[in-house]
FILUM-892874 format. One record per residue: x, y, z of N, C-alpha, C in turn. Coordinates in steps of 0.001 Angstrom, whole numbers, padded with zeros to 6 digits, always signed. Layout:
XYZXYZXYZ;...
This chain:
-036803+007492+033141-035357+007246+033203-034676+007927+032035;-033379+008028+032112-032603+008601+031029-032655+007664+029846;-032935+008194+028659-033071+007362+027469-031741+006873+026940;-030653+007395+027397-029333+006968+026944-028620+006314+028096;-028784+005009+028296-028190+004351+029463-026683+004464+029433;-026110+004658+030592-024671+004698+030702-024105+006078+030834;-024837+007107+030380-024307+008469+030467-024582+009086+031819;-025713+008732+032456-026052+009313+033763-025678+008333+034862;-025137+008855+035963-024794+007981+037080-026054+007563+037806;-026064+006390+038500-027284+005930+039173-027777+006940+040195;-029100+007199+040175-029713+008087+041156-029721+009535+040766;-029085+009896+039672-029064+011302+039292-030282+011702+038502;-030998+010738+037966-032199+011040+037181-033413+010634+037981;-034589+011281+037773-035802+010900+038493-036249+009510+038142;-037057+008914+039034-037558+007565+038802-038548+007570+037669;-038935+006333+037255-039871+006225+036140-041217+006822+036464;-041674+006666+037752-043004+007142+038117-042941+008449+038881;-041886+009190+038718-041742+010422+039489-041289+011536+038580;-041979+012623+038625-041647+013767+037801-040477+014517+038410;-039738+015160+037575-038673+016013+038075-039276+017162+038853;-038695+017500+040011-039182+018599+040834-040089+018149+041960;-040581+016872+041951-041426+016361+043019-040525+015892+044147;-040787+016303+045411-039890+015919+046500-039920+014430+046745;-038768+013891+047149-038684+012478+047498-039247+012281+048912;-039601+011044+049337-040229+010808+050649-039398+011311+051800;-038073+011303+051686-037257+011732+052815-037152+013234+052896;-037697+013946+051913-037604+015390+051935-038844+015980+052606;-038718+016984+053505-039885+017578+054164-040708+018384+053182;-042030+018259+053319-042923+019058+052468-043342+020328+053179;-043185+020377+054498-043478+021609+055218-042562+021642+056421;-042786+022555+057271-041905+022689+058434-042205+021739+059549;-043267+020891+059477-043664+020041+060588-042941+018694+060604;-042159+018413+059599-041449+017131+059610-041570+016453+058278;-041085+015251+058218-041106+014536+056952-042511+014181+056546;-042666+013977+055244-043992+013686+054709-044381+012256+054996;-045689+011996+054943-046215+010647+055080-045937+010083+056447;-045722+008760+056511-045495+008064+057767-044026+007807+058045;-043152+008533+057382-041721+008327+057601-041345+008833+058982;-040540+008083+059693-040102+008472+061030-039114+009626+060925;-039189+010531+061931-038218+011630+061911-036786+011131+062036;-036612+009991+062711-035253+009478+062896-034982+008425+061841;-034031+008696+061011-033689+007785+059918-032307+007189+060165;-032136+005972+059732-030790+005376+059876-029795+006112+058990;-028532+006005+059336-027528+006690+058503-027518+006130+057089;-027112+006984+056184-027076+006556+054780-026090+005416+054611;-026458+004506+053762-025584+003362+053520-024249+003809+052939;-023194+003100+053343-021861+003433+052853-021526+002513+051691;-021500+003093+050468-021184+002309+049275-019682+002297+049071;-019174+001141+048837-017736+001031+048549-017572+000295+047223;-016586+000698+046474-016397+000028+045178-015985-001408+045375;-016449-002305+044532-016077-003719+044676-014595-003899+044424;-014011-004836+045123-012592-005146+044967-012452-006470+044255;-011200-006805+043942-010962-008054+043232-011000-009261+044141;-011071-009071+045492-011072-010219+046389-012444-010852+046417;-012474-012153+046612-013745-012879+046664-014443-012592+047972;-015776-012421+047975-016493-012157+049216-016516-013398+050094;-016613-013160+051406-016638-014266+052359-017972-014974+052362;-018031-016081+053133-019295-016839+053198-020406-015985+053783;-021555-016082+053171-022711-015344+053653-022758-013910+053200;-021688-013445+052558-021671-012057+052085-022355-011985+050736;-023336-011104+050619-024013-011011+049310-023024-010557+048239;-023058-011227+047092-022162-010890+045997-022669-009636+045280;-021750-008825+044808-022168-007638+044071-022790-008010+042741;-023459-007059+042189-024074-007271+040881-022984-007620+039869;-023282-008527+038933-022230-008927+037990-021650-007770+037194;-022400-006710+037025-021902-005607+036206-020894-004722+036902;-020836-004803+038241-019925-003910+038957-018481-004316+038685;-017666-003333+038453-016239-003568+038245-015884-004037+036856;-016858-004283+035981-016595-004714+034609-016664-003498+033700;-015637-003226+032911-015699-002056+032037-016859-002156+031080;-017602-001095+030914-018743-001144+029997-018272-001398+028577;-019038-002216+027843-018653-002603+026497-019612-002097+025435;-020705-001538+025808-021693-001108+024831-021262+000135+024090;-022000+000508+023024-021662+001719+022284-021844+002959+023142;-021000+003927+022916-021130+005176+023634-020329+005254+024914;-019561+004222+025246-018790+004233+026489-017344+004631+026214;-017098+005697+025530-015762+006206+025320-015010+005539+024203;-015617+004584+023491-014953+003917+022387-015667+004294+021105;-014956+004823+020097-015636+005249+018881-016223+004057+018147;-017322+004254+017472-017920+003147+016714-017001+002712+015583;-017130+001461+015188-016303+000925+014112-016605+001665+012813;-015540+001897+012033-015705+002600+010763-016447+001713+009775;-017179+002356+008898-017899+001614+007861-016884+000937+006940;-017230-000238+006472-016334-000997+005598-017152-001633+004481;-017494-000845+003470-018280-001423+002374-017476-002351+001479;-016154-002208+001489-015322-003011+000606-014124-003602+001311;-012947-003419+000716-011736-004086+001206-011067-003358+002362;-011415-002091+002604-010783-001329+003676-011849-000611+004482;-011603-000354+005776-012500+000518+006543-012313+001958+006105;-013391+002718+006115-013341+004102+005640-012876+005010+006771;-011594+004986+007008-010922+005818+007998-009432+005793+007661;-008616+006630+008327-007168+006546+008080-006645+005140+008313;-005804+004670+007415-005375+003282+007403-003988+003130+008020;-003759+001974+008619-002434+001604+009057-001684+000887+007944;-000404+000646+008170+000412-000012+007153-000129-001411+006859;-000443-002147+007926-000972-003495+007731-002284-003505+006970;-003127-002501+007207-004413-002451+006505-004232-002143+005021;-003227-001351+004680-002957-001076+003267-002496-002346+002563;-001557-003059+003179-001089-004311+002583-002209-005349+002531;-002992-005424+003607-004091-006386+003630-005144-006034+002584;-005375-004734+002352-006331-004344+001330-005894-004762-000062;-004579-004644-000342-004068-005076-001644-004247-006579-001824;-003960-007350-000773-004125-008800-000855-005605-009167-000933;-006456-008447-000202-007895-008725-000232-008478-008497-001615;-007962-007504-002325-008423-007282-003700-008079-008474-004571;-006885-009024-004397-006489-010201-005171-007387-011388-004860;-007806-011514-003597-008685-012630-003233-010118-012398-003695;-010621-011181-003513-012025-010917-003818-012300-010905-005317;-011345-010431-006099-011538-010335-007551-010443-011106-008269;-010213-012319-007849-009070-013072-008368-009202-013365-009857;-010421-013545-010331-010571-013812-011768-010131-012615-012592;-010590-011443-012197-010216-010227-012927-008730-009935-012781;-008225-009992-011547-006810-009691-011299-005915-010698-012007;-006245-011984-011890-005435-013013-012536-005507-012889-014052;-006698-012574-014572-006823-012413-016019-005945-011296-016549;-005883-010188-015802-005060-009053-016248-003579-009389-016149;-003159-009772-014952-001721-009928-014713-001138-011106-015480;-001871-012212-015543-001340-013387-016232-001220-013128-017730;-002253-012532-018325-002203-012262-019763-001072-011290-020105;-000977-010196-019333+000065-009209-019610+001453-009810-019368;+001606-010580-018319+002912-011173-018018+003350-012147-019108;+002425-012965-019590+002781-013924-020638+003203-013203-021910;+002438-012175-022310+002788-011433-023513+004142-010728-023338;+004327-010081-022188+005574-009345-021954+006780-010279-021923;+006680-011402-021219+007821-012314-021126+008097-013011-022452;+007063-013257-023244+007292-013817-024577+008049-012835-025457;+007647-011563-025400+008359-010542-026180+009812-010404-025719;+010029-010396-024401+011400-010300-023888+012221-011511-024304;+011609-012678-024276+012308-013900-024658+012763-013846-026115;+011876-013402-027006+012225-013307-028423+013297-012246-028664;+013186-011132-027951+014192-010078-028112+015554-010569-027647;+015603-011231-026512+016875-011719-026000+017501-012771-026910;+016659-013545-027558+017184-014643-028369+017609-014193-029764;+016874-013247-030354+017091-012950-031767+017584-011530-032053;+017270-010559-031206+017576-009171-031539+018801-008620-030823;+019085-009097-029646+020194-008528-028887+021527-009025-029432;+022527-008147-029525+023845-008569-030024+024567-009425-028995;+025535-010162-029487+026364-010968-028599+027220-010053-027725;+027407-010394-026473+028259-009555-025610+029693-009572-026106;+030383-008430-026004+031774-008379-026479+032680-009254-025629;+033710-009779-026267+034682-010605-025538+035603-009717-024713;+035968-010207-023567+036807-009443-022639+038083-010228-022369;+039188-009555-022539+040491-010148-022226+040812-009865-020760;+040862-010924-019973+041096-010741-018538+042507-010217-018242;+043412-010379-019183+044790-009947-018958+045061-008529-019464;+044054-007863-020010+044257-006518-020551+044508-005529-019411;+045306-004535-019710+045628-003499-018718+045596-002134-019378;+045596-001101-018547+045699+000261-019052+044513+000682-019880;+044797+001371-020983+043738+001906-021835+042911+000804-022476;+043533-000332-022770+042789-001436-023368+041758-001999-022399;+042121-002127-021147+041160-002596-020148+040023-001594-019985;+040337-000278-020011+039299+000736-019904+038359+000690-021100;+038940+000471-022320+038100+000393-023519+037169-000814-023452;+037682-001953-023019+036858-003146-022913+035756-002977-021860;+036088-002326-020758+035069-002086-019732+033975-001162-020256;+034376-000144-021042+033387+000770-021620+032490+000049-022622;+033098-000797-023463+032302-001560-024429+031339-002519-023717;+031803-003133-022640+030946-004059-021893+029774-003321-021252;+030058-002132-020707+028985-001350-020102+027971-000908-021145;+028463-000471-022319+027555-000052-023380+026699-001219-023857;+027307-002389-023995+026563-003570-024424+025506-003972-023394;+025866-003856-022128+024894-004205-021073+023703-003253-021087;+023970-001967-021274+022875-000995-021322+021972-001250-022521;+022582-001526-023690+021785-001799-024881+020984-003087-024736;+021559-004072-024067+020868-005348-023891+019719-005245-022900;+019876-004380-021899+018829-004259-020883+017729-003281-021277;+017976-002420-022263+016988-001410-022634+015688-002015-023181;+015724-002935-024164+014448-003490-024675+013637-004236-023614;+014241-005157-022833+013439-005789-021779+012874-004786-020777;+013665-003750-020470+013181-002743-019529+011994-001983-020108;+012064-001656-021395+010958-000947-022038+009698-001814-022076;+009862-003087-022399+008700-003988-022433+008091-004133-021040;+008940-004289-020035+008436-004399-018656+007723-003121-018225;+008235-001969-018653+007595-000704-018300+006204-000612-018919;+006075-001016-020189+004760-000993-020842+003795-001952-020145;+004293-003124-019769+003431-004080-019065+002990-003535-017715;+003906-002882-017015+003564-002291-015720+002527-001193-015868;+002670-000362-016899+001704+000711-017138+000314+000130-017380;+000243-000886-018210-001057-001476-018534-001717-002071-017292;-000960-002891-016554-001556-003519-015373-001887-002501-014295;-001046-001488-014131-001330-000454-013133-002614+000276-013453;-002822+000603-014727-004029+001326-015115-005284+000510-014810;-005291-000745-015216-006494-001562-015035-006697-001929-013572;-005610-002279-012878-005746-002684-011479-006128-001513-010582;-005736-000303-010933-006164+000854-010152-007676+001003-010199;-008259+000764-011365-009725+000808-011479-010357-000307-010649;-009785-001503-010702-010316-002631-009930-010290-002307-008437;-009197-001735-007960-009070-001427-006533-010029-000319-006132;-010216+000684-006993-011159+001753-006658-012576+001217-006523;-012937+000240-007337-014260-000382-007185-014326-001245-005936;-013214-001910-005628-013196-002788-004453-013346-001996-003157;-012827-000768-003122-012982+000067-001927-014454+000334-001642;-015257+000474-002686-016687+000725-002531-017506-000555-002408;-016846-001705-002528-017563-002968-002437-018388-003282-003661;-018017-002739-004799-018773-002963-006029-018130-004061-006861;-018932-004838-007561-018348-005863-008437-017668-005212-009634;-016680-005889-010167-015940-005355-011300-015554-006505-012207;-015666-006271-013493-015286-007260-014485-014075-006762-015254;-013420-007675-015926-012249-007302-016712-012626-006344-017831;-013773-006596-018477-014205-005719-019562-014533-004315-019043;-015211-004240-017898-015539-002934-017335-014314-002166-016892;-013366-002863-016256-012137-002186-015824-011330-001701-017022;-011261-002510-018069-010522-002109-019265-011183-000913-019945;-012519-000901-020018-013210+000220-020647-012975+001523-019900;-012883+001454-018584-012656+002665-017798-011196+003103-017822;-010277+002147-017915-008853+002487-017869-008290+002868-019232;-008902+002419-020295-008331+002606-021636-008073+004063-021991;-008991+005016-021712-008701+006405-022097-007526+007031-021355;-007083+006411-020256-006018+007005-019463-004656+006362-019715;-004572+005422-020651-003324+004716-020882-002238+005634-021435;-002572+006438-022435-001563+007309-023026-001094+008395-022061;-001996+009059-021305-001479+009969-020275-000587+009266-019251;-000948+008038-018874-000115+007300-017918+001236+006951-018534;+001256+006627-019815+002522+006383-020502+003375+007654-020525;+002742+008782-020815+003478+010043-020802+004049+010370-019437;+003272+010132-018391+003763+010364-017028+004963+009480-016721;+004879+008206-017085+005983+007283-016813+007241+007684-017568;+007095+008062-018840+008255+008486-019621+008865+009768-019056;+008015+010692-018628+008525+011938-018057+009330+011670-016791;+008819+010796-015925+009559+010463-014703+010864+009735-015027;+010834+008887-016058+012060+008184-016452+013104+009160-016996;+012665+010132-017794+013598+011132-018326+014174+011976-017191;+013325+012347-016224+013817+013097-015074+014873+012300-014307;+014616+011018-014114+015586+010181-013392+016901+010087-014155;+016805+009882-015473+018031+009785-016276+018815+011094-016251;+018109+012221-016328+018789+013516-016300+019473+013751-014960;+018819+013366-013872+019409+013553-012543+020662+012690-012382;+020579+011426-012784+021731+010552-012650+022879+011002-013549;+022551+011454-014761+023597+011933-015666+024289+013168-015100;+023482+014091-014570+024076+015297-013984+024952+014974-012788;+024664+013894-012087+025462+013537-010925+026803+012923-011269;+026842+012062-012308+028079+011323-012585+028878+011910-013744;+028272+012777-014569+028975+013291-015745+030220+014106-015397;+030182+015009-014408+031406+015766-014110+032598+014887-013755;+032360+013809-013031+033461+012922-012683+034048+012236-013903;+033185+011813-014853+033689+011187-016063+034465+012177-016927;+034050+013431-016927+034758+014431-017733+036143+014721-017172;+036277+014679-015863+037583+014937-015254+038534+013770-015463;+038029+012557-015314+038862+011378-015502+039765+011109-014319;+040709+010176-014473+041685+009686-013502+041060+009419-012132;+041873+009375-011104+041393+008973-009776+040453+009999-009159;+040781+011273-009308+039911+012316-008748+038535+012286-009405;+038500+012024-010705+037221+011955-011401+036371+010796-010926;+037022+009660-010645+036272+008514-010142+035640+008836-008788;+036409+009478-007907+035851+009855-006606+034718+010851-006732;+034887+011834-007625+033820+012808-007833+032574+012161-008427;+032776+011211-009345+031636+010509-009935+030881+009698-008883;+031626+009091-007955+030977+008311-006897+030153+009218-005979;+030737+010372-005598+029998+011316-004753+028781+011851-005492;+028951+012172-006774+027818+012651-007567+026732+011604-007708;+027150+010334-007819+026167+009249-007909+025353+009145-006634;+026007+009270-005483+025265+009220-004217+024294+010394-004096;+024752+011600-004448+023877+012767-004375+022704+012635-005334;+022981+012190-006558+021905+012029-007538+020925+010946-007095;+021441+009872-006472+020550+008839-005962+019624+009354-004871;+020154+010228-003990+019301+010814-002949+018216+011699-003530;+018579+012523-004514+017581+013387-005149+016539+012554-005885;+017010+011510-006575+016076+010644-007307+015098+009957-006355;+015596+009469-005222+014720+008813-004252+013695+009798-003696;+014127+011008-003399+013195+012012-002877+012090+012313-003887;+012458+012474-005155+011454+012751-006186+010568+011536-006434;+011145+010339-006345+010352+009126-006564+009220+009014-005555;+009512+009279-004285+008475+009228-003257+007518+010403-003410;+008035+011559-003758+007198+012754-003889+006142+012592-004981;+006494+011901-006061+005580+011755-007191+004993+010351-007301;+005069+009563-006234+004602+008185-006313+003087+008084-006437;+002346+009090-006007+000881+009060-006076+000344+009742-007324;+001232+010110-008229+000775+010774-009452-000038+009822-010323;+000366+008556-010364-000363+007595-011198-001800+007380-010726;-002063+007118-009432-003464+007013-009001-004246+008304-009201;-003603+009456-008982-004308+010726-009199-004678+010897-010663;-003779+010503-011555-004070+010622-012982-005211+009698-013386;-005248+008501-012813-006275+007533-013194-007623+007850-012565;-007650+008153-011279-008914+008253-010545-009501+009660-010556;-008673+010674-010719-009172+012046-010745-009204+012627-012159;-008780+011822-013120-008751+012284-014521-007908+013554-014663;-006792+013589-013947-005923+014752-013989-004985+014662-015184;-004432+015803-015590-003380+015813-016602-002071+015352-015976;-001033+015245-016789+000244+014742-016292+000833+015685-015247;+000935+016957-015594+001529+017909-014643+000637+018105-013425;-000688+018136-013636-001598+018301-012495-001521+017102-011553;-001366+015904-012101-001262+014726-011241+000047+014728-010447;+001110+015269-011040+002370+015373-010297+002250+016389-009164;+001605+017506-009437+001378+018480-008359+000467+017899-007286;-000506+017121-007696-001429+016496-006741-000681+015535-005829;+000192+014733-006419+000974+013798-005625+001872+014537-004633;+002531+015601-005097+003400+016365-004201+002609+016945-003040;+001382+017382-003299+000551+017942-002226+000143+016871-001220;-000220+015688-001712-000656+014628-000813+000494+014059+000021;+001692+014028-000552+002846+013459+000161+003460+014468+001119;+003200+015768+000905+003814+016799+001743+003483+016556+003222;+004515+016528+004029+004341+016274+005457+004255+014811+005822;+004212+013923+004835+004131+012478+005103+005161+011727+004266;+006288+012384+003961+007282+011764+003084+007863+010508+003716;+008235+010578+004981+008873+009431+005605+007910+008266+005766;+006665+008557+006088+005681+007478+006187+005462+006830+004825;+005337+007657+003796+005159+007117+002451+006369+006293+002033;+007550+006818+002332+008772+006079+001992+008815+004741+002722;+008435+004713+003987+008447+003466+004742+007517+002423+004156;+006312+002850+003762+005361+001901+003178+005873+001390+001839;+006413+002290+001017+006951+001858-000273+008156+000937-000084;+009021+001262+000887+010187+000410+001131+009760-000982+001585;+008730-001048+002429+008233-002350+002868+007651-003123+001686;+006952-002426+000799+006403-003087-000382+007517-003600-001292;+008550-002784-001486+009693-003236-002304+010385-004430-001664;+010498-004420-000345+011119-005553+000346+010305-006831+000140;+008982-006725+000272+008128-007894+000031+008243-008375-001406;+008339-007420-002341+008493-007796-003742+009800-008538-003966;+010871-008059-003352+012172-008728-003497+012127-010133-002899;+011451-010260-001749+011337-011581-001123+010593-012540-002044;+009499-012070-002646+008755-012924-003585+009628-013298-004775;+010383-012342-005288+011247-012616-006431+012302-013661-006088;+012874-013575-004896+013908-014535-004501+013296-015910-004245;+012191-015938-003499+011578-017219-003135+011099-017973-004379;+010532-017252-005343+010027-017908-006551+011113-018018-007624;+011906-016966-007779+012878-016959-008864+014043-017904-008651;+014462-018105-007404+015617-018974-007153+015362-020420-007581;+014242-021036-007203+014004-022408-007689+013907-022490-009210;+013232-021526-009840+013140-021552-011296+014517-021354-011926;+015350-020503-011332+016689-020311-011865+017524-021571-011778;+017413-022290-010651+018162-023541-010506+017681-024575-011516;+016362-024686-011672+015815-025637-012650+016266-025270-014060;+016254-023973-014366+016673-023543-015694+018132-023891-015958;+018989-023730-014975+020402-024064-015148+020586-025568-015309;+019777-026351-014597+019926-027804-014660+019477-028351-016008;+018317-027856-016510+017791-028390-017771+018599-027920-018967;+019397-026864-018822+020218-026359-019925+021667-026780-019685;+021975-028020-020051+023300-028578-019762+024421-027810-020433;+024232-027466-021692+025298-026790-022415+025594-025425-021852;+024559-024668-021548+024770-023334-020991+025433-023386-019640;+025032-024352-018800+025633-024474-017472+027108-024845-017571;+027420-025762-018475+028822-026179-018615+029690-025034-019091;+029202-024284-020089+030003-023161-020584+030142-022072-019537;+029087-021895-018732+029155-020868-017680+030190-021237-016620;+030259-022526-016291+031191-022957-015261+032629-023007-015761;+032824-023202-017077+034191-023350-017598+034816-022018-017986;+034146-021280-018894+034768-020044-019387+034003-018780-019035;+032927-018903-018226+032213-017711-017780+031240-017160-018787;+030980-017866-019877+030023-017367-020871+028609-017426-020299;+027786-016491-020733+026404-016407-020222+025392-016607-021332;+025772-017313-022404+024860-017565-023513+024148-018886-023254;+022873-018801-022840+022106-019998-022530+021160-020304-023677;+020698-021544-023708+019822-021985-024777+018356-021781-024451;+017510-022333-025341+016063-022205-025174+015544-022759-023855;+015984-023921-023391+015441-024429-022116+015621-023446-020964;+016830-022861-020877+017063-021900-019801+016139-020692-019943;+016018-020146-021142+015209-018945-021353+013726-019220-021081;+013240-020381-021486+011816-020687-021302+011485-020873-019821;+012307-021651-019113+012037-021870-017686+012153-020557-016912;+013147-019739-017253+013297-018443-016582+012100-017542-016863;+011589-017584-018091+010430-016768-018438+009193-017217-017661;+009040-018525-017459+007901-019022-016670+007997-018500-015234;+009194-018547-014667+009365-018000-013319+009057-016515-013262;+009467-015772-014297+009176-014334-014323+007675-014070-014445;+006962-014926-015167+005503-014777-015276+004851-014966-013912;+005275-015995-013179+004707-016235-011846+005010-015066-010913;+006225-014560-010965+006602-013427-010110+005765-012201-010447;+005644-011898-011738+004877-010717-012143+003401-010853-011785;+002865-012056-011884+001449-012266-011556+001160-011944-010100;+002143-012139-009230+001959-011855-007804+002313-010412-007464;+003412-009919-008019+003919-008603-007598+003181-007440-008252;+002679-007591-009475+001948-006495-010106+000748-006047-009276;-000147-006973-008868-001298-006520-008056-000896-005955-006708;+000164-006513-006100+000589-006008-004799+001069-004567-004911;+001918-004273-005885+002449-002921-006040+001346-001937-006403;+000503-002312-007376-000576-001408-007787-001569-001190-006653;-001856-002242-005884-002806-002103-004787-002284-001206-003682;-001025-001365-003318-000453-000514-002270-000452+000942-002713;-000091+001201-003974-000033+002574-004449-001416+003221-004439;-002434+002490-004931-003786+003050-004974-004343+003266-003567;-004128+002315-002665-004661+002458-001308-003894+003503-000516;-002617+003680-000798-001864+004761-000164-002413+006117-000596;-002793+006223-001849-003428+007447-002352-004759+007691-001644;-005585+006637-001523-006873+006773-000828-006654+007162+000634;-005678+006558+001282-005397+006854+002688-004995+008310+002873;-004123+008815+002011-003701+010205+002141-004852+011169+001896;-005749+010851+000992-006912+011715+000759-007898+011646+001926;-008007+010487+002553-008864+010386+003742-008295+011252+004863;-006980+011215+005027-006349+011974+006107-006415+013476+005858;-006308+013901+004621-006228+015332+004328-007546+015947+003898;-008391+015170+003241-009581+015744+002592-010888+015072+002998;-010850+014206+004021-012050+013502+004477-012733+012768+003323;-011928+012085+002527-012483+011338+001405-013393+010215+001872;-013242+009771+003124-014076+008680+003605-015558+009025+003548;-015909+010304+003765-017317+010696+003677-017836+010583+002253;-017032+011015+001297-017445+010886-000099-017552+009425-000506;-016623+008599-000030-016684+007179-000364-017909+006518+000255;-018246+006909+001479-019437+006344+002121-020698+006721+001352;-020759+007985+000895-021916+008388+000089-021946+007650-001240;-020775+007492-001857-020729+006791-003142-021105+005323-002987;-020774+004736-001834-021128+003339-001594-022589+003167-001198;-023315+004287-000972-024726+004210-000597-024971+003733+000805;-024037+004020+001715-024211+003579+003087-025321+004375+003763;-026122+003756+004640-027171+004491+005341-026595+005513+006290;-027297+006622+006444-026854+007674+007337-026060+008760+006670;-025842+008657+005362-025108+009682+004631-026031+010323+003602;-025797+011595+003368-026647+012350+002450-026223+012030+001025;-027026+011298+000335-026712+010955-001041-026994+012090-002004;-027668+013087-001538-028001+014160-002439-026917+015183-002587;-025880+015147-001701-024831+016147-001783-023783+015747-002782;
């Protein structure tokens, strides 16, 4: 019989006890008639009809159970399942699989992930809390009845104060993000291969890449600032109503360019960490991987940002309400004269909420970015074969 069942139709292969080329009993061996004791007159060949969905009548022999049932075994037109040594199958990934892989990393290595994100979040929020309480200047007073040039001057002073007040917390958050991204990228790369990972091992592997990652982040931030400045500066230089309209149009154009570059270079961080690339080489690498898949990459990132915002609202809103309630003086002043100077209770409760938010969102963002990088390399460079060999899966040449 055929050694691969299912590929040959019934009757097309010789029987088990019959060699190919040997005539069957109904075939004549010479010109005198059929061989053996077979009668020259044979009944007509049976008429086979495919089974239908109707039930057979009484006394009618039922067809074999296998007839009419789609074959389910391997080799029947369905590709075999992809190997999955770790958190993802080694094949091109769907959006849900990328998100699920990020969450699976948090579940599989929760001690390592929680140790990284919780420690970094606590340190970062403590630093932000101290800066907000002791280093930031008081916001300038605003006269609601001011008009003309005085109102413009007050608005400019308020904007400058807001930028100065937001710069230190933003810088601290950026450093915290860089640190967690570096370590979590290593954790996720090990999780793809199904290998155990410890906090000490991930830190030892990520530490040499921290300064290049910091340089990459600063370079992207400078590029963003330059693009936004170039978009709105001409309108501010012109002034009056026409300048405001030009500044608004320039802001929209600069925002579009910034978004395009943000998606184009979003995979630079994983390339820098996992391929040991330089800053410029990792940016070129990201541009190459995203080329032709910009909209798909943008969609996945937008979905991740949406999930992050949902987590921030769901967790941050209750903590914000509690913070306002426990800080009676700050709430009263906010409701009466619009002041936003809150006391220690408000700042501490808000910082706790920010720690919880960061502990959840840091691994999600880093995981999606790293797995999106792996997915694009699988699609373009067949990285799944290299990953299978690195994971030591059977059937792959480990010597290559």
